[in-house]
PyMOL commands that place a pseudoatom at each C-alpha (Angstrom):
pseudoatom trace, name=CA, resn=MET, resi=1, chain=A, elem=C, hetatm=0, pos=[-73.688, -1.265, -24.249]
pseudoatom trace, name=CA, resn=ASP, resi=2, chain=A, elem=C, hetatm=0, pos=[-75.892, -4.004, -25.636]
pseudoatom trace, name=CA, resn=GLU, resi=3, chain=A, elem=C, hetatm=0, pos=[-79.195, -5.161, -24.148]
pseudoatom trace, name=CA, resn=LYS, resi=4, chain=A, elem=C, hetatm=0, pos=[-77.614, -8.090, -22.261]
pseudoatom trace, name=CA, resn=GLU, resi=5, chain=A, elem=C, hetatm=0, pos=[-75.045, -5.814, -20.591]
pseudoatom trace, name=CA, resn=ILE, resi=6, chain=A, elem=C, hetatm=0, pos=[-77.765, -3.359, -19.625]
pseudoatom trace, name=CA, resn=MET, resi=7, chain=A, elem=C, hetatm=0, pos=[-79.873, -6.122, -18.059]
pseudoatom trace, name=CA, resn=GLU, resi=8, chain=A, elem=C, hetatm=0, pos=[-76.857, -7.413, -16.103]
pseudoatom trace, name=CA, resn=MET, resi=9, chain=A, elem=C, hetatm=0, pos=[-76.104, -3.917, -14.854]
pseudoatom trace, name=CA, resn=MET, resi=10, chain=A, elem=C, hetatm=0, pos=[-79.738, -3.465, -13.779]
pseudoatom trace, name=CA, resn=GLU, resi=11, chain=A, elem=C, hetatm=0, pos=[-79.644, -6.720, -11.802]
pseudoatom trace, name=CA, resn=ASN, resi=12, chain=A, elem=C, hetatm=0, pos=[-76.227, -6.191, -10.210]
pseudoatom trace, name=CA, resn=THR, resi=13, chain=A, elem=C, hetatm=0, pos=[-76.307, -2.532, -9.189]
pseudoatom trace, name=CA, resn=THR, resi=14, chain=A, elem=C, hetatm=0, pos=[-78.226, -0.373, -6.779]
pseudoatom trace, name=CA, resn=PRO, resi=15, chain=A, elem=C, hetatm=0, pos=[-80.440, 2.505, -7.947]
pseudoatom trace, name=CA, resn=GLU, resi=16, chain=A, elem=C, hetatm=0, pos=[-77.813, 4.903, -6.598]
pseudoatom trace, name=CA, resn=GLU, resi=17, chain=A, elem=C, hetatm=0, pos=[-75.068, 3.236, -8.665]
pseudoatom trace, name=CA, resn=ARG, resi=18, chain=A, elem=C, hetatm=0, pos=[-77.255, 3.375, -11.789]
pseudoatom trace, name=CA, resn=ALA, resi=19, chain=A, elem=C, hetatm=0, pos=[-78.001, 7.060, -11.164]
pseudoatom trace, name=CA, resn=ALA, resi=20, chain=A, elem=C, hetatm=0, pos=[-74.278, 7.805, -10.757]
pseudoatom trace, name=CA, resn=ALA, resi=21, chain=A, elem=C, hetatm=0, pos=[-73.456, 5.874, -13.948]
pseudoatom trace, name=CA, resn=TRP, resi=22, chain=A, elem=C, hetatm=0, pos=[-76.157, 7.771, -15.873]
pseudoatom trace, name=CA, resn=GLU, resi=23, chain=A, elem=C, hetatm=0, pos=[-74.855, 11.102, -14.554]
pseudoatom trace, name=CA, resn=GLU, resi=24, chain=A, elem=C, hetatm=0, pos=[-71.304, 10.217, -15.609]
pseudoatom trace, name=CA, resn=TYR, resi=25, chain=A, elem=C, hetatm=0, pos=[-72.548, 9.137, -19.066]
pseudoatom trace, name=CA, resn=VAL, resi=26, chain=A, elem=C, hetatm=0, pos=[-74.373, 12.453, -19.598]
pseudoatom trace, name=CA, resn=ARG, resi=27, chain=A, elem=C, hetatm=0, pos=[-71.355, 14.482, -18.448]
pseudoatom trace, name=CA, resn=THR, resi=28, chain=A, elem=C, hetatm=0, pos=[-69.063, 12.513, -20.768]
pseudoatom trace, name=CA, resn=GLU, resi=29, chain=A, elem=C, hetatm=0, pos=[-71.369, 12.959, -23.770]
pseudoatom trace, name=CA, resn=VAL, resi=30, chain=A, elem=C, hetatm=0, pos=[-71.852, 16.705, -23.205]
pseudoatom trace, name=CA, resn=ASN, resi=31, chain=A, elem=C, hetatm=0, pos=[-68.122, 17.250, -22.683]
pseudoatom trace, name=CA, resn=SER, resi=32, chain=A, elem=C, hetatm=0, pos=[-67.385, 15.273, -25.852]
pseudoatom trace, name=CA, resn=LEU, resi=33, chain=A, elem=C, hetatm=0, pos=[-69.690, 17.564, -27.827]
pseudoatom trace, name=CA, resn=LEU, resi=34, chain=A, elem=C, hetatm=0, pos=[-68.062, 20.629, -26.281]
pseudoatom trace, name=CA, resn=ASP, resi=35, chain=A, elem=C, hetatm=0, pos=[-64.610, 19.261, -27.112]
pseudoatom trace, name=CA, resn=THR, resi=36, chain=A, elem=C, hetatm=0, pos=[-65.697, 18.733, -30.716]
pseudoatom trace, name=CA, resn=PHE, resi=37, chain=A, elem=C, hetatm=0, pos=[-67.526, 21.961, -31.487]
pseudoatom trace, name=CA, resn=LEU, resi=38, chain=A, elem=C, hetatm=0, pos=[-66.283, 24.636, -29.090]
pseudoatom trace, name=CA, resn=PRO, resi=39, chain=A, elem=C, hetatm=0, pos=[-62.816, 24.935, -30.701]
pseudoatom trace, name=CA, resn=GLU, resi=40, chain=A, elem=C, hetatm=0, pos=[-64.507, 25.589, -34.070]
pseudoatom trace, name=CA, resn=ALA, resi=41, chain=A, elem=C, hetatm=0, pos=[-66.912, 28.223, -32.719]
pseudoatom trace, name=CA, resn=ILE, resi=42, chain=A, elem=C, hetatm=0, pos=[-66.481, 31.968, -33.078]
pseudoatom trace, name=CA, resn=ALA, resi=43, chain=A, elem=C, hetatm=0, pos=[-69.628, 32.786, -31.066]
pseudoatom trace, name=CA, resn=GLY, resi=44, chain=A, elem=C, hetatm=0, pos=[-72.329, 30.991, -29.175]
pseudoatom trace, name=CA, resn=ASN, resi=45, chain=A, elem=C, hetatm=0, pos=[-75.363, 31.148, -26.986]
pseudoatom trace, name=CA, resn=VAL, resi=46, chain=A, elem=C, hetatm=0, pos=[-76.765, 29.024, -24.175]
pseudoatom trace, name=CA, resn=GLY, resi=47, chain=A, elem=C, hetatm=0, pos=[-80.512, 28.814, -23.693]
pseudoatom trace, name=CA, resn=ILE, resi=48, chain=A, elem=C, hetatm=0, pos=[-82.558, 27.437, -20.829]
pseudoatom trace, name=CA, resn=LYS, resi=49, chain=A, elem=C, hetatm=0, pos=[-86.296, 26.759, -20.988]
pseudoatom trace, name=CA, resn=TYR, resi=50, chain=A, elem=C, hetatm=0, pos=[-88.141, 25.464, -17.953]
pseudoatom trace, name=CA, resn=ASP, resi=51, chain=A, elem=C, hetatm=0, pos=[-91.105, 23.086, -18.035]
pseudoatom trace, name=CA, resn=HIS, resi=52, chain=A, elem=C, hetatm=0, pos=[-93.291, 24.582, -15.287]
pseudoatom trace, name=CA, resn=PRO, resi=53, chain=A, elem=C, hetatm=0, pos=[-96.003, 22.542, -13.568]
pseudoatom trace, name=CA, resn=SER, resi=54, chain=A, elem=C, hetatm=0, pos=[-99.583, 23.541, -14.233]
pseudoatom trace, name=CA, resn=ASN, resi=55, chain=A, elem=C, hetatm=0, pos=[-101.723, 25.309, -11.648]
pseudoatom trace, name=CA, resn=GLY, resi=56, chain=A, elem=C, hetatm=0, pos=[-104.807, 24.244, -13.594]
pseudoatom trace, name=CA, resn=ILE, resi=57, chain=A, elem=C, hetatm=0, pos=[-107.290, 26.277, -15.616]
pseudoatom trace, name=CA, resn=ASP, resi=58, chain=A, elem=C, hetatm=0, pos=[-108.290, 29.661, -14.216]
pseudoatom trace, name=CA, resn=PRO, resi=59, chain=A, elem=C, hetatm=0, pos=[-112.122, 29.556, -14.123]
pseudoatom trace, name=CA, resn=LYS, resi=60, chain=A, elem=C, hetatm=0, pos=[-112.356, 33.317, -14.741]
pseudoatom trace, name=CA, resn=THR, resi=61, chain=A, elem=C, hetatm=0, pos=[-110.179, 33.431, -17.866]
pseudoatom trace, name=CA, resn=GLY, resi=62, chain=A, elem=C, hetatm=0, pos=[-110.176, 29.821, -19.080]
pseudoatom trace, name=CA, resn=ILE, resi=63, chain=A, elem=C, hetatm=0, pos=[-106.370, 30.072, -19.402]
pseudoatom trace, name=CA, resn=GLU, resi=64, chain=A, elem=C, hetatm=0, pos=[-104.023, 27.503, -17.921]
pseudoatom trace, name=CA, resn=GLY, resi=65, chain=A, elem=C, hetatm=0, pos=[-101.698, 28.931, -15.271]
pseudoatom trace, name=CA, resn=PHE, resi=66, chain=A, elem=C, hetatm=0, pos=[-98.201, 27.744, -14.482]
pseudoatom trace, name=CA, resn=ASP, resi=67, chain=A, elem=C, hetatm=0, pos=[-96.162, 27.791, -11.281]
pseudoatom trace, name=CA, resn=LYS, resi=68, chain=A, elem=C, hetatm=0, pos=[-93.113, 29.847, -12.306]
pseudoatom trace, name=CA, resn=THR, resi=69, chain=A, elem=C, hetatm=0, pos=[-91.352, 29.060, -9.013]
pseudoatom trace, name=CA, resn=ARG, resi=70, chain=A, elem=C, hetatm=0, pos=[-91.029, 25.315, -9.768]
pseudoatom trace, name=CA, resn=ALA, resi=71, chain=A, elem=C, hetatm=0, pos=[-90.030, 23.139, -12.697]
pseudoatom trace, name=CA, resn=ASN, resi=72, chain=A, elem=C, hetatm=0, pos=[-90.810, 19.604, -13.902]
pseudoatom trace, name=CA, resn=GLY, resi=73, chain=A, elem=C, hetatm=0, pos=[-87.758, 19.700, -16.155]
pseudoatom trace, name=CA, resn=VAL, resi=74, chain=A, elem=C, hetatm=0, pos=[-85.462, 21.919, -18.141]
pseudoatom trace, name=CA, resn=PHE, resi=75, chain=A, elem=C, hetatm=0, pos=[-84.418, 22.121, -21.776]
pseudoatom trace, name=CA, resn=VAL, resi=76, chain=A, elem=C, hetatm=0, pos=[-80.812, 23.290, -22.236]
pseudoatom trace, name=CA, resn=SER, resi=77, chain=A, elem=C, hetatm=0, pos=[-79.704, 24.340, -25.698]
pseudoatom trace, name=CA, resn=ILE, resi=78, chain=A, elem=C, hetatm=0, pos=[-76.302, 25.428, -26.939]
pseudoatom trace, name=CA, resn=LEU, resi=79, chain=A, elem=C, hetatm=0, pos=[-75.833, 27.130, -30.288]
pseudoatom trace, name=CA, resn=PHE, resi=80, chain=A, elem=C, hetatm=0, pos=[-72.341, 27.513, -31.715]
pseudoatom trace, name=CA, resn=GLU, resi=81, chain=A, elem=C, hetatm=0, pos=[-71.684, 29.730, -34.707]
pseudoatom trace, name=CA, resn=PHE, resi=82, chain=A, elem=C, hetatm=0, pos=[-68.773, 28.789, -36.971]
pseudoatom trace, name=CA, resn=ALA, resi=83, chain=A, elem=C, hetatm=0, pos=[-66.715, 31.189, -39.113]
pseudoatom trace, name=CA, resn=ALA, resi=84, chain=A, elem=C, hetatm=0, pos=[-67.326, 28.908, -42.090]
pseudoatom trace, name=CA, resn=PRO, resi=85, chain=A, elem=C, hetatm=0, pos=[-69.196, 25.637, -42.630]
pseudoatom trace, name=CA, resn=ILE, resi=86, chain=A, elem=C, hetatm=0, pos=[-67.462, 22.698, -41.001]
pseudoatom trace, name=CA, resn=GLN, resi=87, chain=A, elem=C, hetatm=0, pos=[-67.095, 19.274, -42.619]
pseudoatom trace, name=CA, resn=PHE, resi=88, chain=A, elem=C, hetatm=0, pos=[-69.028, 16.323, -41.261]
pseudoatom trace, name=CA, resn=PHE, resi=89, chain=A, elem=C, hetatm=0, pos=[-68.048, 12.790, -42.139]
pseudoatom trace, name=CA, resn=ALA, resi=90, chain=A, elem=C, hetatm=0, pos=[-71.060, 10.936, -43.500]
pseudoatom trace, name=CA, resn=GLU, resi=91, chain=A, elem=C, hetatm=0, pos=[-71.980, 7.466, -42.333]
pseudoatom trace, name=CA, resn=LYS, resi=92, chain=A, elem=C, hetatm=0, pos=[-71.516, 4.824, -45.020]
pseudoatom trace, name=CA, resn=SER, resi=93, chain=A, elem=C, hetatm=0, pos=[-75.286, 4.687, -45.590]
pseudoatom trace, name=CA, resn=GLU, resi=94, chain=A, elem=C, hetatm=0, pos=[-75.456, 8.494, -45.853]
pseudoatom trace, name=CA, resn=GLU, resi=95, chain=A, elem=C, hetatm=0, pos=[-72.512, 9.125, -48.197]
pseudoatom trace, name=CA, resn=VAL, resi=96, chain=A, elem=C, hetatm=0, pos=[-73.043, 11.844, -50.743]
pseudoatom trace, name=CA, resn=GLU, resi=97, chain=A, elem=C, hetatm=0, pos=[-72.135, 10.953, -54.295]
for i in range(1, 97): cmd.bond("trace and resi %d" % i, "trace and resi %d" % (i + 1))
show_as sticks, trace
zoom trace
């Protein structure tokens, strides 16, 4: 999508429609990556790291505390292990001689 198409979408859609389009985009991209790499994998691991909100600095210890019952965001990582190195196709500007 170019900048003009994005601006038109922003003007002609509701926030709910934009949120649904973004959600569909993310699902499509993640599924595309899974479709590409999962068949090549022999093992894998999924990691989740939460970004907890701060409770502020504890005056007694001087250490920042975090609310472990809530999250501002989450980092999801997926690591696939391959039996052997897989071949990537270089972009024209990145071709190896």
